[in-house]
C-alpha positions as CSV (number, residue, x, y, z in Angstrom):
1,S,8.2,34.3,37.5
2,L,6.6,31.8,35.1
3,F,7.2,33.7,32.5
4,D,11.3,33.4,32.3
5,E,13.1,31.5,30.1
6,T,13.9,28.4,32.5
7,N,10.3,27.1,33.7
8,R,9.3,28.0,30.9
9,S,11.7,25.9,28.9
10,A,10.7,23.6,31.7
11,A,7.2,24.0,31.1
12,I,7.7,23.9,26.9
13,A,9.5,20.7,26.8
14,K,7.2,18.3,29.8
15,I,4.3,19.3,27.5
16,V,6.2,18.5,24.4
17,D,7.3,14.8,27.0
18,R,4.0,14.1,27.1
19,Y,2.4,14.9,24.2
20,N,5.2,12.2,22.5
21,D,4.0,10.1,25.6
22,I,0.8,9.9,23.6
23,V,1.7,10.0,20.1
24,A,3.9,6.3,20.9
25,A,1.1,4.8,22.2
26,A,-2.0,6.0,20.4
27,E,-1.1,6.6,16.7
28,T,0.7,4.4,14.2
29,D,2.5,7.7,12.6
30,P,5.9,8.6,14.4
31,S,5.9,11.8,12.2
32,L,3.2,13.2,14.0
33,R,5.9,13.6,17.2
34,I,7.0,16.6,17.8
35,E,10.8,17.1,18.1
36,F,12.0,19.8,20.7
37,E,16.1,20.9,21.3
38,R,17.4,21.5,24.8
């Protein structure tokens, strides 16, 4: 299921990684990054 914990955590991790990549490339303030424990 798309809603089980394993798939949900993996999807969130991918979104956070992508967001952080965009922040690293486009922003000067590193505090905008999201820390996500896996």
